[in-house]
N, C-alpha and C positions, 0 to 999 in steps of 0.2 A: 387548229386554232382559227377562229373566224376573225377576219380583219375588215375594217370599214373605211370607206372613203370619207375624209373629213369634209364637212360643209362649212365653207368660209363665208359667214354672213355678218361677222362682227364689223366688217368694214362699212356696212350699211347703217351703223348705229347713229350716225350724225347727219344722214342725208335727208333732205326734204323730199317726200314722195307724194305724188298726186294720187289720191284715192278718194273719189267723191269730193273733190276739192283738195287743196293742199293741206297736209297735216305734217307737223314736225315732230320727230322723235324728241322726247323730253331729255334734256341734258342731265348729267348726274344730279341727283336730288339735293346733295349738299350745297351746290351752287344756288339752286332755286330756293331752297329753304332758308339760306342766308338772307335772301331778299324778302322773305315773308316770315312773320313771327310764328314760332312753333305754337301749336295748340296746347294751352295749359289749362283751359277750363274743362269741366266735366262734359263728356259727350252727351248730346241730347238723345232722347228716345229714338228719334229717326236715325241719328248717326249710329247709335248702338246697334240698331237692327239692319244697318246697311253699310257698316264701316268698311267691309272688305271690298265694296264696289267703288269706294271714293278714291280721290286723287291726292297724292302726296303734296303736289305743288299747290293745288287750289284749296284743298281742305286741311292740309298739314296732318293728315292721317295716312299711315302707310298701307292704303288699300291698293287694288289692282287696276284702278282707272277703268273699271267696267262701264260705269255710266258715261264717262267721257267717250269711250269707244263707240257706244250706241249713238250718242248724240252727234258725233263728228265723223264717224267712219261707216258704221253699219247703216244707220238711218233706215231707209225703206228698202234696202237691198234684199234680194231673194237669195237665200243660200240653199245648199243641198242638205237634205235630212241626214243626220249622223246618228248611228246607234252607239250608245255608250253603255257598256256593261258595268253594273255596280255589284261587285263581289263583296257581300257583306252579310249582315243579319237580314231578317225578313223586311220587306218594304210594303207599306200600306198603299197598294195600287189604287185604292178608292179615295185617297185623300183629295180634297177639293183643289189643291194646288199642284197635284201630280197626275190626276186621272186622265188628263189630256195629253200626257207626254210618255205614257207607258208603252213599251214595245209590244207589238202583237205579231205572233208568228202566224202569218197568213197561210202557211203551208199545212198548218195543223187545225183540225176541226175539234172544237172544245167539247170535252165530256164524253167522247165516244169510246174511250179506252183503247184506241188504236194509234199506233205510231204512224200517222199519215205521211209525215215527211221523211220517214225511215232514217232518222238520225239517232235512233236508239233510245230516245226519251219520249215516253208516251204522254200526250196532252201537255206538252211544254208550250203553253199559250203565251206566257209572258216571261218565260225563262225557266229556271230549274231550281229545285230545292234538294241539295245533297244531304241535308241534315234529317230529312223526314220530320218526325214530330219531336226531335231532340231540341233541347234548349240549354240546360246547365251542363258544364263540362269541366274536367280537370285542366290544370296547366300542363304544358308539355313535359316539364321536368318531373312532375308528379307521376305522369304516365311512365316515364323512364324508370323511376324508382319502383313503381307498382309492378313492373314487369319482373323485378328481381334479378335481372340480367346484369351482374356486376362486371361482365366482360365488355359491356357497352362502353365505348370510349368517353361518353358523356356522363356516365354514372356518378363518378366522384364529384364532378362539377354540379350535377343535379342534387346530390346529397348536401353539398356545401350550401347551395341555394335554399334548400329546404330547412336546414339548420338555422339559417339566417331569417328566413321569411316567417316560419311558423311562430316563433316567440314574439316577433314584431307584431303580428296580427292578433295574437292572443292578448298581448299587453294593450293593444289599441282597443280591443273589445272591452276589456276590463275598465279602461279609462272612460270610454264612451258610456258604458253602463252606469258608472258612478256619476258622471256629469249629468246624464239624462235624469237620474233620480234626484239630483240636487236641483236641477232646473224645474222639474215637476213640483217638487216641494216648495220652491220659491214662488212659483206661480200660485199654488194653493194658499200660501201665506199672504201674498199680495191681494189675492181675490178676497180673502177674509178681511183684510185690512180696509180695502176700499168698498167692500160689499158688492162687488161686480167683477166680472171676468174681463171686460173690455177697458180696463184702466189704460192710461196712456203713458208714454215715455216721460212726458213732461210732469205728470202727476207723481211718478216714481222719483224723478230727480228732485222734486220739491219736498220729499219726506224729511222731516226733522224728528228724530227720536232718540231716546236714551236706551231703548230696548236693544240689547246686544244682538239677539237673534234677528230682529227686523233690520238692524244695521247690516248684518252679513247678507241678508236677503237682498237689500238694496244694492249692496256692493256687487253681488253676482249679477243682478239685472243690468247694472251699469256696464259691467264687463261685456255682457252679451250685446248691449246697444253699441258699444265701441267697436264691435266686430261687424257692424253693418246690419244688424238685425233690429227690426222695429218693435218686436214684442217677444215675450217669453214663449208664447204659443208658437211663433215662427221658429224660435230656437228649438222647441220640442220637435217640431217637424224636421228641421235640419238634422238634428241628432238622431231621430228615428230613421230617417233616410240613410244616414251614414252607417248606422248599426245594421240596416238591411244589407248594405254593400259589404260590410265587414263579415257578417254571418254567411253571406254567399261565398266569400273568400275562404272561410274556414270550413264550411260544410261541403263545398263542391270543389273549388279550385285547388285547395291544398289537402284534400281528403284522398288518401291513397286507396281507400276501399270503394270510393264512389264509382259507379258505372253509368256514364252519361250517354254512350252511343247506343241508340235504339233503332237505327235504320237497317239492322241486320247485316251490315257490311263489315268486312275485316279491313281496317285501315292500313294494314301492313301488306295486304295482298293486292298488288297492282294489276293483276290479270282481270279483275272485275271492275267495271266502271258504270254500269247502268243500274243505279240504285237511287233511293229517294223518291220524290214525287214532284208534281207540277204546281203545288201550292206554295207560292213565293211570299205569302203574307206572314207577318209576325205571329207567333203562337200566343203572345200576350201583349197588352198595351205597353208594358215597360220595355219591350224589345223595340227600341226606337232608333237605334243607331243607323240602320240602313235607310230608314225613311229620312232622317236628318241629312245624311250624305247625299241622297238622291235629290233633295230639295236644293242643296247648295249648287249642284250642277245644273238643275233643270226645272226648278219650280216655275210655273207659268208666269211670264213677265207681264207686269202692268195690268193685272186682272182685278185689282182692287183688293186682293187677299194678302195674306201675311208676309210673304217673302218673294223676292225675285231671284231666279237662278242666273248663273253666269251665261249659260248658252240658251239661245232662243230657237234652235232648230234641231232638237235632240229627241230621240226616243230612248227611254231607259230600259235596258234589258236587266231583269232582276235575277240574280244568282245567289240564293241563300246558302251560305257556306260557313259563316262565322257564328259560333254559339256564344253563350255566356261563359266564357273560358277560352282556352286556346283552340284554334282551328287545327284540323288535321292536314298534314302535307298532301295526302292523297286527294282530299276534297279540293284543296287549293289548285293543285296541278290540273285536275279534271275541270274545274270551273274556268280556268284560263282557256283551256282548249275548247270547252263548250262555247265560250264567248266568241273566240276567234272563228270557229267553224260555223257559227250561226249569224255572222255578219257584223259583229261589233268592230268599230274602227278605233275606239278608245276604251280602255278598261281602267276602272278605278278600284284600287285595293287599299282600303283604310283598315288594315289589320297588321299584326306582326307579333313576333315572339323571339326569345333569346335562344331557344333550343329548337332544332329542326332535324329529326332523325333521317328524313328522306328529302333533304334540301336539294339533292341533285335532280330529283324528279321535278320539283318545282322550278328549278333553274332551266331545265329542258323545256318546260312549258313557257317560261318567259322568253326563251330563245325562239320557240315556235311562234309566239306572238310577233316578235321582231321579224322573223323570216316571212311572215304573212302580212306585213305592213300595218301592224296594230301598235298604237301607243299604249304603254302600260304605266300608269301613274300610281305611285305607292307612298304611303305615309311613312315618315322616318322613324316614328315611335316616340313614346312619352316618358322616357326614363332619365332625361337630362344627361345622356351619355354620348360619348364620341363613338359613332358606329364604324369609324376607321379602325378602332382598336377593340371594341366590344361588339360582338355580332348581333345583328337584328335581321330576322328573316321574314319574308323572302328577300333575296338579293339577286343581283345579276352578274356577280363576279366570283372568280376563284383566284385568290391572291392578287386582286385588283385587275385581273384580266377579264374584261367584260364579255359576256355572251350575247348581249343585246345592244343595239344602237337606238332603241326606242323606249327604254326603261327610264323613268324620271322619279327620283326620290325627293320628297318634299318635307322641309321643316316648317315650323309654325311661328308666325309673328303675332305680337300683341298689338292692340290698337293705340299705340303711342309712339311716335317717332322719337328716336334718341337712344340713350344707352340701355333702356329697358324694352326695346322693341322686339327682342327675341323672347318668345314665351319661355318662362323658366323651366317648364316641363319638357321642352322640345329636345330631341336628339339632334345631333349636328355631325359634321364631318367634312373636312376639306376635300377628301377623295370620293366620298360615297353619298353625300347629300348634294343634290344638284342645284336646288333653288329654294327660297323661302316664300311663303304666302300666308295670308291671314288665317289664323287657326285658333286664337284664344277668343272666347266669348262671341261665337258666331251664331246668328239667329237663323233658324230654318224650320222646316216641317217636321212634325212628329205625329204618330198615329192618332186616328180619330179626329181629323181636321184641327189638330192643335199645332202650336208652334213653341219652340223652346230655344234657349241659348245653351250651347254646348261648347266645350273647348278641347282641343287636342290636335295633333298632326293629322288625325282622322278628318278634321274639318279643313285643313290646309290642302290636302291632296285633291279633294273634289273641286276646289277653286281652280287649281291648275288643270285638272281634267276638263273643266268647263272651257278654259282658254284653248286647250288642244282641240276640243270639239268645235269651237268658233273657227279656228284656223282651217280645220278639215271641212267645215261647212262652206266657207266663203272662198277657200283656195284649195279645192279638192284634188288638184293635180300634185300637190306637195306630198312627199312620202312621209311615213311615220318618223323616220330618222331626221328629216328636215324639220318636221314639227317640233321635235324635241330640241334640236339645236336652236331654232328660232326662239323658243320659250326661254332658253338659257341665255342666249346672246342679247335678247331684246329687253331683258329686265332692267330695273333701275340699279345702278351700281351704288352701293352704300359706302361712303368714305368716312365712316365714324366708328368708334369703338363701342362694343356692346358687352353687356353682362351675359356670360355664357353659363347655361345649365342652372340658372337661378342663383348662382354663387357670386355674390358681390365682390369677392376677392379674385374672381377670374374674369378679367376684362381684356378683350382682344379686339383687333380690327375685324369688322364683319367679314371681310374677304378671307380671313383665316379659318372660318368655320363652315364654309360652303363652297362648292366647286366653282360655281359661276361668279361668286362674289356679288350676287344680285337678288332682288326680290321680284317676283313675277309681275308682269304688267300687260294687261290685255290690249290696251291702246297701242303700245309700242309693238307688241307681237303681231297685230294685224297689219301695221304699216310695213314691218319687215317682211311679213308673209307676202304682201303684195309685190314687193321688190323681187324677192326670191322667185316667186311664181312667174313673173315676167322674164326672169333670167333663164328659166328652165328651157 
């Protein structure tokens, strides 16, 4: 059993430290917020696109004080370049806001078909793609059922999950199909009524009629407007997009006969590891998750384009591992080892699942990262569950005995301080979720020079990975274990009760759902890192 020396940095949390001038650790936010009115107005466009970087005390928004850290601590300081591996879907390495921060393997000569650096991966110029040309995949519990191996200890649980999920998604498809047909019919009716397609919400609200059919049409339109939609055309798009996702769930994720793995590798045979290719880009524009995550960490700052990353001195190593469905344990384990062996000092993993047949291999890879001084930041998951009692993989522990001292699991915050600050979808856990960070409605890069708002613990983890990269850049002597402890100890302690798992009947003290009892804060983390670095 591996044991670790505890790092005692909590005592520094109230000390004023000189770092490019004096800077004081923020006291607990509840004290400061009491002195400042909570933000009750709607966020402005600028705030919506940058809320994760704002400051709770100044802006009354539960961001990570990233802008404050740059203004008061980093300023014009020169840091060390840090490689951050993003284990995810494909990444648009040509994006206008990312092309200057993509890792280049200088030991490899592009396009010559030779393994110049002799690491086993040919032409891995910007990272590696373990999926090959694959995209759609089954969920892990479907793969367990498809194997037909009823002796598998997870088979019964997988069958129970299938029996619950399949009818739910079939019913959802039926409902969406019906609503979409009704909305399309309503749009046609209103178009005929007004003699134009671009009628306005105000015009619809002003209709006075005795025609029962038209009355029902107006009622449906008003219902759509009440859900934040400005037009029935927008409603049609939302419903069509929703149906696309539902059909993917039924046709691929929950389909026991679907075969998604096309890279020629056996995912249950761990004797092979050199498969896939060096093309780390998305296979289609809609494969946007990895690009979004990469932008949260490292989109080029202050270049006049759409988003600012948390870290300003980063190279993104792209490791394509996560399909449209559940990732394979073998791919995850090898991705972690690839990142470590090729120089990453921080790894971000914004993926997860509830079934993991080869979780021991992944856990060994997480331990390997820890043993080699690499921080591994992982999203807690989006099932509104307590991961102390319901498994979410990958994890770093067996019966709460941790194999890593540098694994950080991150839950998601919403952009409003108070009882609703925990994102309703976010997993949580007093023992197994280390810290919370902005994750709902986060604006970042997407393929083909576009930008989009996405939500999930997938968006919270890269914010924390960005803080880890900042610490490793400006205080490179600190170990991965110290970086983790600093992030946990330097966060803002939240002394208020919050709604947990989106259930308004489940209200608990924030400290009861997260190990640190805190939300991540870049400003505090850099101050604490300065003090710990001097003490080393």
